[in-house]
N, CA and C atoms of all chains as a GROMACS GRO file, in nm:
protein
  606
    1MET      N    1   4.534  -2.291  -7.667
    1MET     CA    2   4.441  -2.200  -7.605
    1MET      C    3   4.299  -2.251  -7.623
    2ALA      N    4   4.276  -2.312  -7.733
    2ALA     CA    5   4.142  -2.366  -7.755
    2ALA      C    6   4.127  -2.491  -7.672
    3ALA      N    7   4.037  -2.481  -7.574
    3ALA     CA    8   4.015  -2.600  -7.493
    3ALA      C    9   3.933  -2.699  -7.572
    4SER      N   10   3.956  -2.822  -7.543
    4SER     CA   11   3.885  -2.924  -7.620
    4SER      C   12   3.739  -2.923  -7.580
    5LYS      N   13   3.661  -2.983  -7.666
    5LYS     CA   14   3.516  -2.979  -7.643
    5LYS      C   15   3.479  -3.044  -7.511
    6GLU      N   16   3.550  -3.155  -7.479
    6GLU     CA   17   3.515  -3.223  -7.352
    6GLU      C   18   3.543  -3.133  -7.233
    7GLU      N   19   3.656  -3.059  -7.246
    7GLU     CA   20   3.689  -2.974  -7.132
    7GLU      C   21   3.585  -2.865  -7.112
    8ILE      N   22   3.542  -2.808  -7.225
    8ILE     CA   23   3.439  -2.703  -7.215
    8ILE      C   24   3.312  -2.762  -7.154
    9ALA      N   25   3.272  -2.877  -7.204
    9ALA     CA   26   3.150  -2.939  -7.152
    9ALA      C   27   3.164  -2.969  -7.003
   10GLN      N   28   3.284  -3.017  -6.968
   10GLN     CA   29   3.308  -3.046  -6.826
   10GLN      C   30   3.299  -2.919  -6.742
   11GLY      N   31   3.363  -2.812  -6.794
   11GLY     CA   32   3.359  -2.685  -6.722
   11GLY      C   33   3.217  -2.635  -6.702
   12ILE      N   34   3.138  -2.648  -6.809
   12ILE     CA   35   2.999  -2.604  -6.798
   12ILE      C   36   2.925  -2.686  -6.695
   13LYS      N   37   2.952  -2.815  -6.697
   13LYS     CA   38   2.881  -2.902  -6.602
   13LYS      C   39   2.917  -2.865  -6.458
   14VAL      N   40   3.048  -2.841  -6.436
   14VAL     CA   41   3.090  -2.806  -6.300
   14VAL      C   42   3.027  -2.675  -6.256
   15ALA      N   43   3.028  -2.576  -6.350
   15ALA     CA   44   2.967  -2.448  -6.316
   15ALA      C   45   2.819  -2.464  -6.286
   16GLN      N   46   2.753  -2.548  -6.362
   16GLN     CA   47   2.610  -2.570  -6.339
   16GLN      C   48   2.584  -2.629  -6.201
   17GLN      N   49   2.667  -2.731  -6.168
   17GLN     CA   50   2.651  -2.794  -6.036
   17GLN      C   51   2.675  -2.694  -5.924
   18GLU      N   52   2.780  -2.613  -5.944
   18GLU     CA   53   2.810  -2.515  -5.841
   18GLU      C   54   2.696  -2.416  -5.825
   19MET      N   55   2.639  -2.374  -5.938
   19MET     CA   56   2.527  -2.280  -5.934
   19MET      C   57   2.408  -2.341  -5.862
   20GLU      N   58   2.378  -2.466  -5.893
   20GLU     CA   59   2.266  -2.531  -5.828
   20GLU      C   60   2.291  -2.542  -5.677
   21TYR      N   61   2.415  -2.575  -5.642
   21TYR     CA   62   2.449  -2.585  -5.500
   21TYR      C   63   2.430  -2.452  -5.430
   22LYS      N   64   2.476  -2.345  -5.495
   22LYS     CA   65   2.465  -2.214  -5.431
   22LYS      C   66   2.318  -2.175  -5.413
   23VAL      N   67   2.239  -2.197  -5.518
   23VAL     CA   68   2.098  -2.160  -5.509
   23VAL      C   69   2.029  -2.240  -5.399
   24ASP      N   70   2.062  -2.369  -5.392
   24ASP     CA   71   2.002  -2.453  -5.289
   24ASP      C   72   2.042  -2.403  -5.149
   25LEU      N   73   2.170  -2.370  -5.134
   25LEU     CA   74   2.217  -2.317  -5.005
   25LEU      C   75   2.141  -2.191  -4.967
   26TYR      N   76   2.125  -2.100  -5.062
   26TYR     CA   77   2.054  -1.975  -5.037
   26TYR      C   78   1.910  -2.002  -4.994
   27ASN      N   79   1.843  -2.090  -5.068
   27ASN     CA   80   1.705  -2.118  -5.033
   27ASN      C   81   1.692  -2.179  -4.895
   28ARG      N   82   1.780  -2.271  -4.864
   28ARG     CA   83   1.774  -2.334  -4.732
   28ARG      C   84   1.800  -2.233  -4.622
   29MET      N   85   1.900  -2.146  -4.645
   29MET     CA   86   1.932  -2.045  -4.543
   29MET      C   87   1.813  -1.955  -4.518
   30VAL      N   88   1.752  -1.907  -4.625
   30VAL     CA   89   1.637  -1.818  -4.610
   30VAL      C   90   1.524  -1.890  -4.537
   31ALA      N   91   1.497  -2.014  -4.575
   31ALA     CA   92   1.388  -2.088  -4.512
   31ALA      C   93   1.416  -2.109  -4.364
   32ALA      N   94   1.539  -2.149  -4.331
   32ALA     CA   95   1.572  -2.176  -4.191
   32ALA      C   96   1.561  -2.050  -4.106
   33CYS      N   97   1.619  -1.940  -4.154
   33CYS     CA   98   1.616  -1.818  -4.074
   33CYS      C   99   1.475  -1.761  -4.066
   34PHE      N  100   1.399  -1.773  -4.171
   34PHE     CA  101   1.260  -1.727  -4.165
   34PHE      C  102   1.182  -1.807  -4.063
   35GLU      N  103   1.202  -1.939  -4.065
   35GLU     CA  104   1.131  -2.025  -3.972
   35GLU      C  105   1.168  -1.992  -3.829
   36LYS      N  106   1.294  -1.963  -3.807
   36LYS     CA  107   1.339  -1.943  -3.670
   36LYS      C  108   1.304  -1.803  -3.617
   37CYS      N  109   1.317  -1.702  -3.701
   37CYS     CA  110   1.316  -1.565  -3.649
   37CYS      C  111   1.184  -1.492  -3.660
   38MET      N  112   1.097  -1.534  -3.752
   38MET     CA  113   0.981  -1.451  -3.778
   38MET      C  114   0.865  -1.489  -3.687
   39ASP      N  115   0.803  -1.387  -3.632
   39ASP     CA  116   0.680  -1.404  -3.558
   39ASP      C  117   0.566  -1.416  -3.658
   40LYS      N  118   0.487  -1.526  -3.645
   40LYS     CA  119   0.393  -1.556  -3.753
   40LYS      C  120   0.266  -1.472  -3.752
   41ARG      N  121   0.256  -1.379  -3.656
   41ARG     CA  122   0.131  -1.306  -3.650
   41ARG      C  123   0.120  -1.200  -3.758
   42TYR      N  124   0.236  -1.155  -3.811
   42TYR     CA  125   0.237  -1.061  -3.924
   42TYR      C  126   0.155  -0.938  -3.895
   43LYS      N  127   0.192  -0.871  -3.787
   43LYS     CA  128   0.116  -0.752  -3.753
   43LYS      C  129   0.150  -0.634  -3.841
   44GLU      N  130   0.267  -0.632  -3.899
   44GLU     CA  131   0.302  -0.524  -3.990
   44GLU      C  132   0.396  -0.577  -4.096
   45GLY      N  133   0.417  -0.494  -4.200
   45GLY     CA  134   0.492  -0.542  -4.315
   45GLY      C  135   0.642  -0.530  -4.301
   46ASP      N  136   0.690  -0.445  -4.208
   46ASP     CA  137   0.834  -0.424  -4.198
   46ASP      C  138   0.890  -0.511  -4.088
   47LEU      N  139   1.018  -0.547  -4.104
   47LEU     CA  140   1.088  -0.617  -3.997
   47LEU      C  141   1.109  -0.522  -3.881
   48ASN      N  142   1.086  -0.570  -3.760
   48ASN     CA  143   1.122  -0.484  -3.648
   48ASN      C  144   1.266  -0.514  -3.603
   49VAL      N  145   1.308  -0.440  -3.503
   49VAL     CA  146   1.451  -0.442  -3.468
   49VAL      C  147   1.495  -0.582  -3.426
   50GLY      N  148   1.408  -0.648  -3.346
   50GLY     CA  149   1.445  -0.780  -3.298
   50GLY      C  150   1.458  -0.880  -3.411
   51GLU      N  151   1.363  -0.878  -3.503
   51GLU     CA  152   1.369  -0.972  -3.614
   51GLU      C  153   1.488  -0.944  -3.703
   52ASN      N  154   1.517  -0.818  -3.726
   52ASN     CA  155   1.632  -0.781  -3.806
   52ASN      C  156   1.760  -0.837  -3.746
   53SER      N  157   1.775  -0.815  -3.616
   53SER     CA  158   1.893  -0.863  -3.547
   53SER      C  159   1.900  -1.015  -3.553
   54CYS      N  160   1.784  -1.082  -3.537
   54CYS     CA  161   1.780  -1.228  -3.541
   54CYS      C  162   1.822  -1.280  -3.676
   55VAL      N  163   1.769  -1.220  -3.783
   55VAL     CA  164   1.804  -1.268  -3.917
   55VAL      C  165   1.952  -1.247  -3.945
   56ASP      N  166   2.003  -1.133  -3.900
   56ASP     CA  167   2.145  -1.106  -3.914
   56ASP      C  168   2.229  -1.217  -3.852
   57ARG      N  169   2.198  -1.247  -3.726
   57ARG     CA  170   2.276  -1.349  -3.657
   57ARG      C  171   2.256  -1.486  -3.718
   58CYS      N  172   2.131  -1.516  -3.757
   58CYS     CA  173   2.099  -1.648  -3.814
   58CYS      C  174   2.179  -1.672  -3.940
   59SER      N  175   2.178  -1.573  -4.031
   59SER     CA  176   2.248  -1.594  -4.157
   59SER      C  177   2.398  -1.603  -4.136
   60SER      N  178   2.449  -1.526  -4.042
   60SER     CA  179   2.592  -1.531  -4.015
   60SER      C  180   2.632  -1.669  -3.963
   61LYS      N  181   2.553  -1.720  -3.869
   61LYS     CA  182   2.584  -1.852  -3.814
   61LYS      C  183   2.570  -1.961  -3.920
   62TYR      N  184   2.466  -1.950  -4.000
   62TYR     CA  185   2.445  -2.051  -4.104
   62TYR      C  186   2.565  -2.055  -4.197
   63TRP      N  187   2.613  -1.934  -4.234
   63TRP     CA  188   2.726  -1.928  -4.326
   63TRP      C  189   2.850  -1.989  -4.263
   64GLN      N  190   2.872  -1.959  -4.136
   64GLN     CA  191   2.988  -2.016  -4.068
   64GLN      C  192   2.979  -2.167  -4.062
   65VAL      N  193   2.864  -2.219  -4.030
   65VAL     CA  194   2.846  -2.364  -4.025
   65VAL      C  195   2.872  -2.426  -4.161
   66THR      N  196   2.821  -2.361  -4.265
   66THR     CA  197   2.847  -2.410  -4.400
   66THR      C  198   2.996  -2.418  -4.428
   67GLY      N  199   3.067  -2.310  -4.388
   67GLY     CA  200   3.210  -2.309  -4.412
   67GLY      C  201   3.281  -2.421  -4.340
   68ILE      N  202   3.246  -2.439  -4.212
   68ILE     CA  203   3.314  -2.542  -4.132
   68ILE      C  204   3.287  -2.681  -4.188
   69VAL      N  205   3.160  -2.708  -4.218
   69VAL     CA  206   3.125  -2.841  -4.269
   69VAL      C  207   3.189  -2.864  -4.405
   70GLY      N  208   3.192  -2.758  -4.486
   70GLY     CA  209   3.254  -2.770  -4.617
   70GLY      C  210   3.401  -2.803  -4.607
   71GLN      N  211   3.468  -2.735  -4.513
   71GLN     CA  212   3.610  -2.763  -4.492
   71GLN      C  213   3.631  -2.907  -4.450
   72LEU      N  214   3.545  -2.953  -4.359
   72LEU     CA  215   3.556  -3.090  -4.310
   72LEU      C  216   3.540  -3.188  -4.425
   73LEU      N  217   3.436  -3.168  -4.505
   73LEU     CA  218   3.412  -3.260  -4.617
   73LEU      C  219   3.524  -3.253  -4.719
   74GLY      N  220   3.569  -3.130  -4.747
   74GLY     CA  221   3.677  -3.115  -4.844
   74GLY      C  222   3.804  -3.182  -4.795
   75GLY      N  223   3.836  -3.165  -4.665
   75GLY     CA  224   3.955  -3.224  -4.610
   75GLY      C  225   3.950  -3.375  -4.613
   76GLN      N  226   3.830  -3.430  -4.589
   76GLN     CA  227   3.816  -3.575  -4.585
   76GLN      C  228   3.842  -3.636  -4.721
   77GLN      N  229   3.782  -3.571  -4.822
   77GLN     CA  230   3.795  -3.629  -4.955
   77GLN      C  231   3.934  -3.605  -5.011
   78GLY      N  232   3.997  -3.497  -4.973
   78GLY     CA  233   4.129  -3.461  -5.028
   78GLY      C  234   4.244  -3.529  -4.960
   79MET      N  235   0.812   1.328  -3.055
   79MET     CA  236   0.673   1.297  -3.018
   79MET      C  237   0.653   1.319  -2.870
   80GLY      N  238   0.756   1.281  -2.792
   80GLY     CA  239   0.746   1.304  -2.648
   80GLY      C  240   0.740   1.451  -2.616
   81ALA      N  241   0.817   1.531  -2.693
   81ALA     CA  242   0.816   1.676  -2.668
   81ALA      C  243   0.678   1.733  -2.700
   82GLY      N  244   0.617   1.686  -2.808
   82GLY     CA  245   0.485   1.735  -2.844
   82GLY      C  246   0.383   1.703  -2.737
   83LEU      N  247   0.387   1.577  -2.693
   83LEU     CA  248   0.295   1.533  -2.589
   83LEU      C  249   0.317   1.612  -2.461
   84GLY      N  250   0.443   1.639  -2.430
   84GLY     CA  251   0.474   1.718  -2.310
   84GLY      C  252   0.421   1.858  -2.320
   85ALA      N  253   0.430   1.919  -2.438
   85ALA     CA  254   0.379   2.055  -2.456
   85ALA      C  255   0.228   2.058  -2.435
   86VAL      N  256   0.160   1.960  -2.493
   86VAL     CA  257   0.014   1.953  -2.477
   86VAL      C  258  -0.022   1.939  -2.329
   87PHE      N  259   0.051   1.850  -2.263
   87PHE     CA  260   0.026   1.828  -2.121
   87PHE      C  261   0.050   1.956  -2.041
   88GLY      N  262   0.155   2.032  -2.079
   88GLY     CA  263   0.185   2.157  -2.009
   88GLY      C  264   0.072   2.257  -2.023
   89VAL      N  265   0.017   2.269  -2.146
   89VAL     CA  266  -0.095   2.361  -2.166
   89VAL      C  267  -0.211   2.321  -2.077
   90PHE      N  268  -0.240   2.194  -2.075
   90PHE     CA  269  -0.351   2.143  -1.995
   90PHE      C  270  -0.333   2.177  -1.847
   91MET      N  271  -0.209   2.151  -1.797
   91MET     CA  272  -0.184   2.174  -1.655
   91MET      C  273  -0.198   2.321  -1.619
   92VAL      N  274  -0.148   2.409  -1.707
   92VAL     CA  275  -0.152   2.552  -1.673
   92VAL      C  276  -0.296   2.602  -1.675
   93THR      N  277  -0.375   2.550  -1.768
   93THR     CA  278  -0.516   2.591  -1.769
   93THR      C  279  -0.583   2.553  -1.638
   94MET      N  280  -0.550   2.430  -1.592
   94MET     CA  281  -0.606   2.387  -1.464
   94MET      C  282  -0.563   2.479  -1.352
   95ASP      N  283  -0.432   2.513  -1.353
   95ASP     CA  284  -0.380   2.602  -1.249
   95ASP      C  285  -0.451   2.736  -1.249
   96ALA      N  286  -0.458   2.797  -1.366
   96ALA     CA  287  -0.514   2.932  -1.376
   96ALA      C  288  -0.662   2.932  -1.338
   97ALA      N  289  -0.734   2.828  -1.381
   97ALA     CA  290  -0.878   2.826  -1.353
   97ALA      C  291  -0.903   2.803  -1.204
   98GLY      N  292  -0.828   2.709  -1.147
   98GLY     CA  293  -0.854   2.673  -1.008
   98GLY      C  294  -0.796   2.772  -0.910
   99GLY      N  295  -0.667   2.815  -0.937
   99GLY     CA  296  -0.600   2.900  -0.839
   99GLY      C  297  -0.659   3.040  -0.832
  100GLY      N  298  -0.669   3.103  -0.944
  100GLY     CA  299  -0.720   3.241  -0.941
  100GLY      C  300  -0.622   3.329  -0.871
  101VAL      N  301  -0.666   3.400  -0.769
  101VAL     CA  302  -0.577   3.494  -0.700
  101VAL      C  303  -0.472   3.418  -0.621
  102GLY      N  304  -0.509   3.304  -0.566
  102GLY     CA  305  -0.415   3.232  -0.482
  102GLY      C  306  -0.302   3.167  -0.560
  103GLY      N  307  -0.335   3.115  -0.681
  103GLY     CA  308  -0.234   3.038  -0.755
  103GLY      C  309  -0.130   3.127  -0.819
  104LEU      N  310  -0.175   3.214  -0.909
  104LEU     CA  311  -0.080   3.303  -0.979
  104LEU      C  312  -0.046   3.420  -0.888
  105GLU      N  313   0.037   3.511  -0.938
  105GLU     CA  314   0.069   3.631  -0.857
  105GLU      C  315  -0.060   3.707  -0.832
  106PRO      N  316  -0.082   3.747  -0.712
  106PRO     CA  317  -0.207   3.821  -0.686
  106PRO      C  318  -0.200   3.959  -0.752
  107ALA      N  319  -0.300   3.987  -0.837
  107ALA     CA  320  -0.302   4.118  -0.903
  107ALA      C  321  -0.367   4.218  -0.809
  108PRO      N  322  -0.299   4.327  -0.777
  108PRO     CA  323  -0.355   4.423  -0.680
  108PRO      C  324  -0.486   4.484  -0.727
  109GLU      N  325  -0.482   4.543  -0.850
  109GLU     CA  326  -0.610   4.593  -0.899
  109GLU      C  327  -0.662   4.499  -1.005
  110LYS      N  328  -0.785   4.515  -1.038
  110LYS     CA  329  -0.844   4.422  -1.133
  110LYS      C  330  -0.775   4.437  -1.268
  111GLN      N  331  -0.728   4.326  -1.319
  111GLN     CA  332  -0.667   4.331  -1.452
  111GLN      C  333  -0.774   4.329  -1.558
  112THR      N  334  -0.739   4.387  -1.670
  112THR     CA  335  -0.829   4.367  -1.783
  112THR      C  336  -0.816   4.222  -1.830
  113ILE      N  337  -0.915   4.184  -1.902
  113ILE     CA  338  -0.914   4.045  -1.950
  113ILE      C  339  -0.792   4.020  -2.036
  114ARG      N  340  -0.753   4.122  -2.114
  114ARG     CA  341  -0.639   4.102  -2.203
  114ARG      C  342  -0.513   4.077  -2.124
  115GLN      N  343  -0.493   4.155  -2.012
  115GLN     CA  344  -0.371   4.136  -1.934
  115GLN      C  345  -0.370   4.000  -1.868
  116ALA      N  346  -0.485   3.961  -1.818
  116ALA     CA  347  -0.490   3.829  -1.753
  116ALA      C  348  -0.458   3.720  -1.854
  117LEU      N  349  -0.512   3.737  -1.975
  117LEU     CA  350  -0.485   3.637  -2.079
  117LEU      C  351  -0.338   3.632  -2.112
  118ARG      N  352  -0.275   3.750  -2.123
  118ARG     CA  353  -0.133   3.752  -2.160
  118ARG      C  354  -0.051   3.685  -2.052
  119GLN      N  355  -0.085   3.712  -1.926
  119GLN     CA  356  -0.010   3.650  -1.816
  119GLN      C  357  -0.025   3.498  -1.821
  120MET      N  358  -0.149   3.456  -1.846
  120MET     CA  359  -0.174   3.312  -1.855
  120MET      C  360  -0.095   3.252  -1.970
  121LEU      N  361  -0.086   3.327  -2.080
  121LEU     CA  362  -0.016   3.273  -2.197
  121LEU      C  363   0.132   3.256  -2.168
  122THR      N  364   0.194   3.355  -2.101
  122THR     CA  365   0.337   3.342  -2.070
  122THR      C  366   0.360   3.224  -1.979
  123GLN      N  367   0.273   3.212  -1.878
  123GLN     CA  368   0.289   3.098  -1.788
  123GLN      C  369   0.274   2.967  -1.864
  124THR      N  370   0.176   2.963  -1.953
  124THR     CA  371   0.155   2.841  -2.032
  124THR      C  372   0.279   2.806  -2.109
  125ARG      N  373   0.337   2.910  -2.174
  125ARG     CA  374   0.453   2.882  -2.256
  125ARG      C  375   0.567   2.826  -2.173
  126LEU      N  376   0.593   2.891  -2.058
  126LEU     CA  377   0.704   2.846  -1.976
  126LEU      C  378   0.681   2.704  -1.924
  127ARG      N  379   0.561   2.685  -1.870
  127ARG     CA  380   0.531   2.555  -1.811
  127ARG      C  381   0.537   2.444  -1.915
  128SER      N  382   0.477   2.472  -2.030
  128SER     CA  383   0.473   2.365  -2.132
  128SER      C  384   0.612   2.336  -2.185
  129ALA      N  385   0.699   2.438  -2.190
  129ALA     CA  386   0.836   2.412  -2.233
  129ALA      C  387   0.905   2.319  -2.135
  130SER      N  388   0.885   2.348  -2.008
  130SER     CA  389   0.951   2.264  -1.908
  130SER      C  390   0.895   2.122  -1.910
  131TYR      N  391   0.762   2.110  -1.922
  131TYR     CA  392   0.703   1.977  -1.931
  131TYR      C  393   0.750   1.905  -2.057
  132ALA      N  394   0.760   1.982  -2.165
  132ALA     CA  395   0.802   1.920  -2.292
  132ALA      C  396   0.942   1.862  -2.277
  133LYS      N  397   1.031   1.937  -2.213
  133LYS     CA  398   1.167   1.884  -2.196
  133LYS      C  399   1.164   1.758  -2.113
  134GLY      N  400   1.088   1.759  -2.006
  134GLY     CA  401   1.083   1.641  -1.921
  134GLY      C  402   1.031   1.519  -1.995
  135PHE      N  403   0.918   1.537  -2.063
  135PHE     CA  404   0.860   1.424  -2.134
  135PHE      C  405   0.951   1.375  -2.246
  136ALA      N  406   1.015   1.472  -2.313
  136ALA     CA  407   1.105   1.432  -2.422
  136ALA      C  408   1.220   1.348  -2.367
  137ALA      N  409   1.273   1.389  -2.250
  137ALA     CA  410   1.384   1.315  -2.192
  137ALA      C  411   1.342   1.174  -2.153
  138VAL      N  412   1.226   1.165  -2.086
  138VAL     CA  413   1.179   1.032  -2.045
  138VAL      C  414   1.151   0.944  -2.165
  139GLY      N  415   1.087   1.003  -2.265
  139GLY     CA  416   1.054   0.927  -2.386
  139GLY      C  417   1.178   0.879  -2.457
  140ALA      N  418   1.277   0.968  -2.468
  140ALA     CA  419   1.400   0.930  -2.535
  140ALA      C  420   1.471   0.819  -2.459
  141LEU      N  421   1.475   0.833  -2.327
  141LEU     CA  422   1.541   0.732  -2.245
  141LEU      C  423   1.473   0.596  -2.263
  142PHE      N  424   1.340   0.597  -2.254
  142PHE     CA  425   1.268   0.471  -2.265
  142PHE      C  426   1.283   0.410  -2.403
  143ALA      N  427   1.262   0.492  -2.506
  143ALA     CA  428   1.267   0.438  -2.643
  143ALA      C  429   1.407   0.388  -2.676
  144GLY      N  430   1.508   0.464  -2.636
  144GLY     CA  431   1.645   0.422  -2.663
  144GLY      C  432   1.679   0.289  -2.597
  145SER      N  433   1.644   0.277  -2.469
  145SER     CA  434   1.677   0.154  -2.401
  145SER      C  435   1.595   0.037  -2.456
  146GLU      N  436   1.469   0.062  -2.496
  146GLU     CA  437   1.390  -0.046  -2.554
  146GLU      C  438   1.453  -0.096  -2.684
  147CYS      N  439   1.501  -0.002  -2.765
  147CYS     CA  440   1.565  -0.041  -2.891
  147CYS      C  441   1.689  -0.125  -2.865
  148VAL      N  442   1.772  -0.081  -2.770
  148VAL     CA  443   1.895  -0.155  -2.740
  148VAL      C  444   1.862  -0.294  -2.688
  149VAL      N  445   1.766  -0.300  -2.596
  149VAL     CA  446   1.728  -0.430  -2.538
  149VAL      C  447   1.678  -0.525  -2.647
  150GLU      N  448   1.595  -0.472  -2.737
  150GLU     CA  449   1.540  -0.560  -2.842
  150GLU      C  450   1.650  -0.607  -2.936
  151LYS      N  451   1.744  -0.518  -2.966
  151LYS     CA  452   1.851  -0.557  -3.056
  151LYS      C  453   1.936  -0.666  -2.994
  152VAL      N  454   1.961  -0.654  -2.864
  152VAL     CA  455   2.045  -0.754  -2.800
  152VAL      C  456   1.972  -0.886  -2.787
  153ARG      N  457   1.842  -0.881  -2.749
  153ARG     CA  458   1.768  -1.005  -2.730
  153ARG      C  459   1.732  -1.072  -2.861
  154ALA      N  460   1.725  -0.997  -2.971
  154ALA     CA  461   1.688  -1.048  -3.104
  154ALA      C  462   1.552  -1.116  -3.099
  155LYS      N  463   1.462  -1.062  -3.016
  155LYS     CA  464   1.326  -1.114  -3.012
  155LYS      C  465   1.231  -0.996  -3.005
  156HIS      N  466   1.109  -1.018  -3.048
  156HIS     CA  467   1.012  -0.909  -3.043
  156HIS      C  468   0.894  -0.954  -2.959
  157ASP      N  469   0.898  -0.922  -2.830
  157ASP     CA  470   0.783  -0.956  -2.747
  157ASP      C  471   0.767  -0.846  -2.643
  158ILE      N  472   0.683  -0.872  -2.544
  158ILE     CA  473   0.646  -0.764  -2.452
  158ILE      C  474   0.755  -0.738  -2.349
  159TYR      N  475   0.847  -0.833  -2.331
  159TYR     CA  476   0.946  -0.817  -2.225
  159TYR      C  477   1.046  -0.707  -2.255
  160ASN      N  478   1.059  -0.672  -2.384
  160ASN     CA  479   1.147  -0.559  -2.416
  160ASN      C  480   1.100  -0.434  -2.347
  161SER      N  481   0.967  -0.412  -2.350
  161SER     CA  482   0.913  -0.292  -2.284
  161SER      C  483   0.935  -0.300  -2.134
  162VAL      N  484   0.923  -0.420  -2.078
  162VAL     CA  485   0.938  -0.434  -1.934
  162VAL      C  486   1.080  -0.398  -1.891
  163TYR      N  487   1.177  -0.455  -1.964
  163TYR     CA  488   1.316  -0.426  -1.926
  163TYR      C  489   1.350  -0.280  -1.948
  164ALA      N  490   1.304  -0.226  -2.060
  164ALA     CA  491   1.333  -0.085  -2.088
  164ALA      C  492   1.264   0.004  -1.985
  165GLY      N  493   1.140  -0.032  -1.947
  165GLY     CA  494   1.071   0.046  -1.845
  165GLY      C  495   1.143   0.041  -1.713
  166CYS      N  496   1.197  -0.075  -1.680
  166CYS     CA  497   1.272  -0.088  -1.555
  166CYS      C  498   1.394   0.002  -1.557
  167ALA      N  499   1.468   0.000  -1.670
  167ALA     CA  500   1.587   0.085  -1.680
  167ALA      C  501   1.551   0.232  -1.670
  168ALA      N  502   1.445   0.273  -1.744
  168ALA     CA  503   1.407   0.414  -1.743
  168ALA      C  504   1.360   0.457  -1.604
  169GLY      N  505   1.279   0.372  -1.539
  169GLY     CA  506   1.230   0.404  -1.406
  169GLY      C  507   1.342   0.416  -1.305
  170ALA      N  508   1.440   0.324  -1.317
  170ALA     CA  509   1.552   0.328  -1.224
  170ALA      C  510   1.635   0.455  -1.242
  171VAL      N  511   1.657   0.494  -1.369
  171VAL     CA  512   1.734   0.615  -1.394
  171VAL      C  513   1.659   0.738  -1.343
  172LEU      N  514   1.526   0.739  -1.365
  172LEU     CA  515   1.449   0.856  -1.323
  172LEU      C  516   1.449   0.872  -1.171
  173ALA      N  517   1.452   0.757  -1.100
  173ALA     CA  518   1.443   0.764  -0.955
  173ALA      C  519   1.579   0.756  -0.889
  174HIS      N  520   1.686   0.786  -0.965
  174HIS     CA  521   1.819   0.760  -0.913
  174HIS      C  522   1.851   0.842  -0.790
  175SER      N  523   1.780   0.954  -0.770
  175SER     CA  524   1.811   1.037  -0.653
  175SER      C  525   1.748   0.982  -0.526
  176ALA      N  526   1.659   0.882  -0.540
  176ALA     CA  527   1.588   0.833  -0.422
  176ALA      C  528   1.656   0.711  -0.361
  177GLY      N  529   1.778   0.679  -0.404
  177GLY     CA  530   1.845   0.565  -0.344
  177GLY      C  531   1.801   0.433  -0.406
  178PRO      N  532   1.864   0.323  -0.369
  178PRO     CA  533   1.836   0.192  -0.432
  178PRO      C  534   1.691   0.147  -0.415
  179LYS      N  535   1.632   0.174  -0.296
  179LYS     CA  536   1.493   0.130  -0.280
  179LYS      C  537   1.401   0.205  -0.375
  180GLY      N  538   1.425   0.337  -0.383
  180GLY     CA  539   1.344   0.417  -0.474
  180GLY      C  540   1.361   0.372  -0.618
  181MET      N  541   1.485   0.333  -0.653
  181MET     CA  542   1.509   0.287  -0.788
  181MET      C  543   1.432   0.158  -0.817
  182CYS      N  544   1.425   0.068  -0.716
  182CYS     CA  545   1.349  -0.055  -0.738
  182CYS      C  546   1.202  -0.024  -0.762
  183VAL      N  547   1.150   0.067  -0.678
  183VAL     CA  548   1.008   0.102  -0.692
  183VAL      C  549   0.984   0.167  -0.828
  184GLY      N  550   1.072   0.261  -0.865
  184GLY     CA  551   1.058   0.327  -0.994
  184GLY      C  552   1.062   0.228  -1.108
  185CYS      N  553   1.156   0.136  -1.100
  185CYS     CA  554   1.170   0.033  -1.203
  185CYS      C  555   1.043  -0.047  -1.216
  186ALA      N  556   0.992  -0.098  -1.102
  186ALA     CA  557   0.873  -0.183  -1.106
  186ALA      C  558   0.753  -0.108  -1.161
  187SER      N  559   0.733   0.014  -1.114
  187SER     CA  560   0.615   0.089  -1.156
  187SER      C  561   0.621   0.124  -1.304
  188PHE      N  562   0.737   0.174  -1.348
  188PHE     CA  563   0.748   0.210  -1.489
  188PHE      C  564   0.737   0.088  -1.578
  189ALA      N  565   0.795  -0.023  -1.535
  189ALA     CA  566   0.786  -0.146  -1.614
  189ALA      C  567   0.642  -0.192  -1.626
  190ALA      N  568   0.569  -0.189  -1.514
  190ALA     CA  569   0.429  -0.230  -1.518
  190ALA      C  570   0.349  -0.138  -1.608
  191PHE      N  571   0.374  -0.008  -1.596
  191PHE     CA  572   0.304   0.089  -1.679
  191PHE      C  573   0.328   0.065  -1.827
  192SER      N  574   0.454   0.046  -1.865
  192SER     CA  575   0.482   0.030  -2.008
  192SER      C  576   0.432  -0.104  -2.058
  193ALA      N  577   0.434  -0.209  -1.973
  193ALA     CA  578   0.377  -0.337  -2.015
  193ALA      C  579   0.228  -0.324  -2.040
  194LEU      N  580   0.161  -0.250  -1.952
  194LEU     CA  581   0.017  -0.228  -1.970
  194LEU      C  582  -0.012  -0.156  -2.100
  195ILE      N  583   0.063  -0.049  -2.123
  195ILE     CA  584   0.042   0.029  -2.247
  195ILE      C  585   0.063  -0.058  -2.368
  196ASP      N  586   0.168  -0.143  -2.364
  196ASP     CA  587   0.195  -0.228  -2.479
  196ASP      C  588   0.085  -0.331  -2.502
  197LYS      N  589   0.033  -0.384  -2.391
  197LYS     CA  590  -0.077  -0.479  -2.404
  197LYS      C  591  -0.197  -0.414  -2.471
  198ILE      N  592  -0.225  -0.291  -2.428
  198ILE     CA  593  -0.339  -0.221  -2.486
  198ILE      C  594  -0.315  -0.195  -2.634
  199MET      N  595  -0.192  -0.151  -2.668
  199MET     CA  596  -0.163  -0.121  -2.809
  199MET      C  597  -0.168  -0.248  -2.893
  200GLU      N  598  -0.132  -0.361  -2.832
  200GLU     CA  599  -0.131  -0.486  -2.907
  200GLU      C  600  -0.273  -0.529  -2.941
  201HIS      N  601  -0.362  -0.513  -2.843
  201HIS     CA  602  -0.500  -0.554  -2.867
  201HIS      C  603  -0.568  -0.467  -2.970
  202ASP      N  604  -0.510  -0.349  -2.991
  202ASP     CA  605  -0.570  -0.249  -3.078
  202ASP      C  606  -0.599  -0.299  -3.221
   0.00000   0.00000   0.00000
């Protein structure tokens, strides 16, 4: 039951990499959708209906693309 | 908000009617009414008229605002054309009894009107 020290270290390293990957993905998604959907005039502080809808669709598409590309890369290496 | 605006408009219109029409506009009073009776008559007319105007304005406002929201949600953009399309839809629905030509005219006029209003509000 006691995993060896190398295994624990390896597990931590993998978890760290995964965490970094996820954070990077999140940041990129937010930046891309913000760049695409937001009107830069900033007339008010709240999102209006159009921007809300745009961000919704943008993030959904981004996630789907991530999934497809991930599957492709995973399949290639495996 | 449309209902409130309609009520205000109704009060305004009835005041104009009562002031301008006099004996000709409202029911002709055979003998001279006291000021109180004339005022009460004017008040009832105001209430009725403004209620009817309020309903009309509320309906138009709801129609326009609803269609603008739907159009913006579908287009996923925020610009002036949302008002134009929504105005066209509202104008066409309002003029539906006048046949297709009337609907086109209603659409164009309402769209132009709402685009103008939006331009003014944007510059504000």
